[in-house]
C-alpha positions as CSV (number, residue, x, y, z in Angstrom):
1,X,143.6,110.1,197.5
2,X,143.8,112.7,194.9
3,X,141.6,114.8,197.3
4,X,144.2,114.7,200.2
5,X,146.9,117.3,198.5
6,X,144.0,119.8,198.2
7,X,142.8,119.4,202.1
8,X,146.7,119.9,203.2
9,X,146.7,123.0,200.8
10,X,143.2,124.6,201.5
11,X,144.5,127.6,203.0
12,X,147.5,128.0,200.5
13,X,146.0,127.7,197.4
14,X,142.1,128.9,195.8
15,X,142.0,126.0,193.8
16,X,142.5,123.6,196.8
17,X,140.1,125.8,198.8
18,X,137.5,125.6,196.0
19,X,138.0,121.9,195.9
20,X,137.6,121.1,199.7
21,X,134.6,123.3,199.9
22,X,132.9,121.1,196.9
23,X,133.9,118.1,198.8
24,X,132.7,118.9,202.2
25,X,129.6,120.4,200.8
26,X,128.9,117.1,198.9
27,X,129.4,115.2,201.9
28,X,127.3,117.5,203.9
29,X,124.1,117.5,201.4
30,X,124.8,113.3,202.0
31,X,124.7,113.3,205.6
32,X,121.3,114.9,205.0
33,X,119.8,111.8,203.8
34,X,122.4,108.7,204.6
35,X,123.9,107.5,207.5
36,X,127.6,108.4,205.6
37,X,128.6,110.2,202.8
38,X,127.2,108.2,199.7
39,X,130.1,109.3,197.1
40,X,131.8,106.1,196.1
41,X,135.1,105.8,194.1
42,X,137.4,103.0,192.7
43,X,136.1,99.5,193.7
44,X,133.3,100.5,195.3
45,X,132.1,102.8,193.1
46,X,132.4,99.4,190.3
47,X,130.2,97.4,192.9
48,X,127.6,100.0,193.1
49,X,127.3,100.4,189.5
50,X,127.2,96.7,188.9
51,X,124.6,96.6,191.7
52,X,122.3,99.0,190.1
53,X,122.3,97.1,186.7
54,X,121.2,94.0,188.8
55,X,118.3,95.8,190.2
56,X,117.5,97.9,187.2
57,X,117.1,94.5,184.9
58,X,114.9,92.9,187.6
59,X,117.1,90.2,188.6
60,X,116.1,88.8,192.1
61,X,118.4,88.8,195.0
62,X,118.5,86.6,197.9
63,X,120.7,87.6,200.8
64,X,121.6,86.3,204.2
65,X,121.3,82.8,202.3
66,X,122.6,79.8,204.5
67,X,122.9,76.2,203.7
68,X,123.4,76.1,200.3
69,X,124.2,73.0,198.4
70,X,124.9,71.9,194.8
71,X,121.4,69.8,193.0
72,X,123.4,67.3,190.8
73,X,122.3,64.6,188.6
74,X,125.4,62.2,188.1
75,X,127.9,64.4,187.0
76,X,126.0,67.4,186.3
77,X,125.0,70.5,188.2
78,X,121.4,71.0,187.9
79,X,121.0,74.1,190.4
80,X,121.1,74.6,194.2
81,X,119.2,73.7,197.4
82,X,118.9,76.8,199.8
83,X,118.1,76.0,203.3
84,X,116.4,72.6,204.3
85,X,113.9,72.2,200.9
86,X,113.8,75.4,198.6
87,X,115.3,74.3,195.2
88,X,116.4,76.5,192.3
89,X,116.8,74.8,189.1
90,X,119.3,75.9,187.0
91,X,121.2,74.8,183.8
92,X,124.1,76.3,185.0
93,X,125.8,77.6,188.5
94,X,128.2,80.2,188.5
95,X,130.5,79.7,191.9
96,X,131.3,83.5,193.2
97,X,131.5,84.0,196.9
98,X,134.7,85.9,197.4
99,X,137.2,83.4,198.2
100,X,138.3,81.9,202.0
101,X,140.0,84.9,203.5
102,X,137.7,84.3,206.6
103,X,138.1,80.6,206.9
104,X,140.6,79.7,210.1
105,X,140.8,75.8,208.5
106,X,141.4,76.9,205.0
107,X,144.2,80.0,206.0
108,X,146.0,77.1,207.9
109,X,146.3,75.0,204.8
110,X,146.9,77.6,201.9
111,X,148.7,80.3,203.6
112,X,151.9,80.9,205.6
113,X,151.8,80.4,209.4
114,X,152.9,83.8,209.9
115,X,150.0,85.2,208.0
116,X,147.9,85.1,210.8
117,X,144.1,85.9,210.4
118,X,144.0,89.5,209.9
119,X,141.9,90.6,206.3
120,X,140.7,93.5,205.1
121,X,138.1,91.6,203.3
122,X,134.1,91.0,203.9
123,X,134.0,88.9,206.9
124,X,131.7,86.8,205.2
125,X,134.0,85.5,202.5
126,X,134.3,82.0,204.2
127,X,135.3,79.5,201.8
128,X,131.7,78.3,201.1
129,X,132.0,78.6,197.1
130,X,135.2,76.5,197.4
131,X,134.1,73.6,199.3
132,X,130.8,73.3,197.1
133,X,133.0,73.2,194.2
134,X,135.5,70.5,196.1
135,X,132.2,68.6,196.9
136,X,131.6,68.0,193.0
137,X,134.9,67.0,192.5
138,X,136.7,70.4,191.9
139,X,140.0,71.2,192.9
140,X,142.7,73.3,194.0
141,X,146.2,73.9,192.6
142,X,149.1,74.6,194.6
143,X,151.2,76.2,192.1
144,X,151.3,79.8,193.3
145,X,154.0,82.0,194.5
146,X,151.3,83.4,197.1
147,X,147.9,82.3,198.2
148,X,146.7,85.4,198.8
149,X,147.0,89.1,198.0
150,X,148.8,90.5,200.5
151,X,148.3,94.5,202.2
152,X,150.4,95.1,205.6
153,X,147.3,96.0,208.1
154,X,147.0,97.2,211.6
155,X,143.9,96.6,214.0
156,X,142.0,99.2,215.7
157,X,138.8,99.8,217.4
158,X,135.8,101.8,216.0
159,X,134.0,104.6,217.7
160,X,131.6,102.0,218.4
161,X,134.1,99.7,220.1
162,X,134.1,96.9,217.4
163,X,137.2,95.7,216.3
164,X,138.4,96.6,212.7
165,X,141.5,96.2,210.6
166,X,143.0,99.1,208.8
167,X,144.7,98.2,205.0
168,X,147.9,100.2,204.5
169,X,147.9,100.6,200.6
170,X,149.0,104.1,199.6
171,X,148.3,106.7,201.9
172,X,151.1,106.4,204.7
173,X,154.2,104.1,203.9
174,X,155.4,106.3,201.2
175,X,155.2,109.4,202.6
176,X,158.0,111.6,203.5
177,X,158.8,110.6,207.3
178,X,157.6,107.5,207.8
179,X,159.8,103.9,207.9
180,X,159.2,100.4,208.7
181,X,160.8,98.6,211.4
182,X,161.4,94.9,212.4
183,X,161.6,93.4,216.1
184,X,165.1,94.4,215.6
185,X,164.7,98.2,215.2
186,X,166.3,97.9,212.0
187,X,164.7,98.8,208.1
188,X,163.9,95.6,206.1
189,X,162.2,97.2,203.1
190,X,161.4,100.1,200.8
191,X,158.3,101.5,202.7
192,X,156.8,102.7,199.3
193,X,156.9,99.4,197.3
194,X,153.6,97.8,196.6
195,X,151.5,96.4,199.4
196,X,151.8,92.8,198.2
197,X,155.7,93.1,198.1
198,X,156.0,94.9,201.5
199,X,154.0,91.9,203.2
200,X,156.4,89.5,201.0
201,X,159.4,91.4,202.6
202,X,157.8,90.9,206.2
203,X,157.7,87.2,205.9
204,X,161.4,87.3,204.0
205,X,162.9,89.5,207.1
206,X,160.5,87.4,209.7
207,X,159.4,91.1,210.7
208,X,155.9,90.1,211.9
209,X,154.8,92.1,213.6
210,X,157.1,95.4,212.0
211,X,156.3,99.1,213.0
212,X,155.7,102.2,211.5
213,X,157.1,104.8,212.4
214,X,157.0,108.8,212.2
215,X,157.1,112.1,214.2
216,X,154.6,114.7,215.1
217,X,154.9,116.9,211.6
218,X,154.6,113.5,209.3
219,X,151.5,112.2,211.7
220,X,149.8,115.6,211.4
221,X,150.2,116.1,207.7
222,X,149.9,112.3,206.6
223,X,148.2,110.7,209.1
224,X,149.2,106.9,210.0
225,X,147.0,103.9,209.4
226,X,143.5,104.6,211.2
227,X,144.7,107.9,212.5
228,X,143.5,110.8,209.9
229,X,145.7,113.6,208.8
230,X,144.8,116.8,210.9
231,X,143.4,114.9,214.1
232,X,144.0,117.5,216.7
233,X,143.7,114.6,219.1
234,X,145.6,111.6,218.8
235,X,145.0,110.5,222.7
236,X,142.0,108.0,221.9
237,X,144.6,105.9,219.6
238,X,147.1,105.7,222.9
239,X,144.6,104.9,225.0
240,X,143.2,102.3,223.2
241,X,146.7,100.9,222.4
242,X,146.4,101.6,218.6
243,X,148.9,104.4,218.5
244,X,152.5,104.4,220.6
245,X,153.4,107.4,221.5
246,X,156.9,108.7,223.4
247,X,158.8,111.9,223.7
248,X,162.2,110.4,222.4
249,X,163.2,107.5,220.0
250,X,164.8,105.8,222.6
251,X,161.7,105.5,224.7
252,X,159.7,104.8,221.8
253,X,162.3,101.8,221.2
254,X,161.5,100.5,224.8
255,X,157.5,101.0,224.5
256,X,157.8,98.4,221.7
257,X,160.3,96.3,223.5
258,X,163.2,97.0,220.7
259,X,166.9,97.4,221.3
260,X,166.9,101.7,221.7
261,X,170.4,102.2,220.2
262,X,169.3,99.8,217.1
263,X,166.2,101.8,216.9
264,X,168.1,105.4,217.5
265,X,171.1,104.3,214.9
266,X,168.0,103.2,212.4
267,X,166.9,106.6,212.4
268,X,169.9,108.8,212.4
269,X,171.0,106.5,209.6
270,X,168.0,107.4,207.7
271,X,167.7,111.1,209.0
272,X,171.5,111.9,207.6
273,X,170.2,110.6,204.3
274,X,166.9,112.2,204.6
275,X,168.4,115.6,204.9
276,X,170.1,115.2,201.4
277,X,167.1,113.8,199.8
278,X,168.1,110.1,199.3
279,X,167.7,106.8,200.8
280,X,170.7,104.9,199.9
281,X,169.8,102.2,202.0
282,X,166.7,101.1,200.1
283,X,165.9,103.5,197.5
284,X,162.5,105.0,198.6
285,X,161.5,107.5,196.4
286,X,163.8,106.2,193.1
287,X,161.0,105.1,190.7
288,X,157.6,106.8,189.8
289,X,155.3,104.3,191.7
290,X,157.4,105.5,195.2
291,X,156.8,109.1,194.2
292,X,152.8,108.5,193.4
293,X,152.5,107.3,196.9
294,X,154.2,110.1,198.4
295,X,154.1,113.7,198.4
296,X,154.4,115.7,195.1
297,X,154.9,119.1,196.9
298,X,157.7,117.7,199.1
299,X,161.1,118.6,197.7
300,X,163.7,117.0,196.6
301,X,162.5,113.4,197.2
302,X,158.3,113.3,197.6
303,X,158.8,110.0,199.7
304,X,161.6,111.2,202.4
305,X,162.0,113.5,205.4
306,X,163.7,113.7,208.3
307,X,162.2,112.3,211.6
308,X,163.1,114.3,213.9
309,X,160.1,116.3,215.5
310,X,158.7,115.0,218.8
311,X,156.6,113.3,220.0
312,X,157.5,110.0,217.8
313,X,154.8,107.6,217.3
314,X,154.6,103.9,216.0
315,X,151.9,101.7,214.6
316,X,151.7,97.9,214.9
317,X,151.8,96.2,211.0
318,X,150.6,92.6,210.6
319,X,150.4,90.7,207.4
320,X,146.8,91.0,206.0
321,X,145.0,90.2,202.5
322,X,143.1,91.8,200.2
323,X,141.6,88.4,198.7
324,X,142.6,84.8,198.4
325,X,144.4,83.5,195.2
326,X,143.8,80.2,195.6
327,X,140.7,78.8,194.2
328,X,139.0,76.2,192.1
329,X,140.7,75.5,188.9
330,X,138.9,76.4,185.7
331,X,139.2,76.0,182.0
332,X,139.2,79.3,179.5
333,X,135.1,79.4,179.7
334,X,135.7,79.6,183.3
335,X,133.9,75.9,183.8
336,X,135.0,74.0,186.9
337,X,137.4,70.9,186.3
338,X,137.5,67.7,187.9
339,X,140.9,66.1,189.0
340,X,141.1,64.6,185.5
341,X,140.8,68.1,184.1
342,X,137.6,67.5,182.4
343,X,135.1,70.0,183.1
344,X,132.0,69.3,185.6
345,X,128.8,70.1,183.5
346,X,126.8,73.1,184.4
347,X,129.1,74.4,187.0
348,X,131.5,77.6,186.6
349,X,133.6,79.9,188.9
350,X,135.0,83.5,189.1
351,X,136.4,86.2,191.2
352,X,138.1,84.8,194.0
353,X,136.6,81.5,193.8
354,X,138.4,81.0,190.8
355,X,142.2,79.8,190.8
356,X,143.7,83.3,190.1
357,X,145.2,83.6,186.4
358,X,147.9,85.5,188.3
359,X,149.3,82.9,190.0
360,X,149.8,85.0,193.4
361,X,151.8,88.0,191.6
362,X,150.5,91.3,191.9
363,X,151.4,93.1,188.5
364,X,149.1,96.0,189.6
365,X,145.8,97.2,190.8
366,X,142.8,95.6,189.8
367,X,144.0,92.1,189.4
368,X,141.2,90.5,191.4
369,X,138.3,93.2,190.1
370,X,139.7,92.8,186.3
371,X,139.8,89.0,186.1
372,X,136.6,88.6,188.0
373,X,134.6,90.8,185.4
374,X,136.0,89.3,182.3
375,X,135.4,85.7,183.8
376,X,132.3,86.6,185.1
377,X,131.1,87.4,181.7
378,X,132.9,84.8,180.3
379,X,130.7,82.2,182.3
380,X,127.8,83.8,181.6
381,X,127.9,84.1,177.7
382,X,129.4,80.3,177.8
383,X,126.3,79.2,180.0
384,X,123.7,80.9,178.2
385,X,124.8,79.2,174.6
386,X,124.6,76.0,176.3
387,X,121.2,76.8,178.0
């Protein structure tokens, strides 16, 4: 995200020109050797560095493993069985399979009905580890405010025709000239709030789906979901049904099956405030977080600008998740506990298979990766001391 403002200013600032040239040249160099750019940031970079450490220390990795079962002697876990016959004996097993984001049965049991099935996480996160723990006598508490960490998402097709989910985290909702409306054509939330809070507002307002709306100028500068900034032709996105386009706000409303007068009133009311650099209805741009996800170069309010340059565009938003919060109950050593609260000998859990210490709250970025790292380390050290 830090590079995006420099791309917008590439012909206006020598500093931005130099930075964009550096980014593009690095990408071109990567493509000489790989099918994609190899520069990793944020969680991807963290996961890659951990993988390198595992490889460098000679840890054996087995991928595409199916039909895993726990080996147990009485109440104690003593390893796993892979497939029909292969056994791996160990004094401890750490469950870390990523939660249940893509398991329809568990989603229906633990998540709101209006949550649907949209998830931005790895499609193989299907609750396998949780089932292993439950079979060993573990429990999943029901005391969370949310059983998932939410993100508004849109559905699109990749160039090869495969379906994909775009998580609307910080790249578009908070930008000047973007609003979100419900099925009645009314705003229901401050668009610049955190992605977790945004989806909770969708639930509260029964705004499923909701729509992000912007104009031509905004789409060009900031993009919208899977439509990247500076996209010269948005025709393919319109043709596939991802992006709705109309010459007027009323026509856009009719395309979305929203009352035209309501959407026109919403846009008019928003625009009147935007021309003064304020948002009297929801306070968009009022705090440091809002400003961070806005456009610092836009004045006076980095999150607010009129929606006035036709054509107008919309993308449908649905509740999605970045991981599940409900997991196996554990103690301070990450040992999995049974229904009585006693540790199941030899069994640990971390990551999204461990019941989140956040209890469904989302105080800031890293609340899945941070506890996963911390309790993965705690589990490994505790297991090593007992070996």
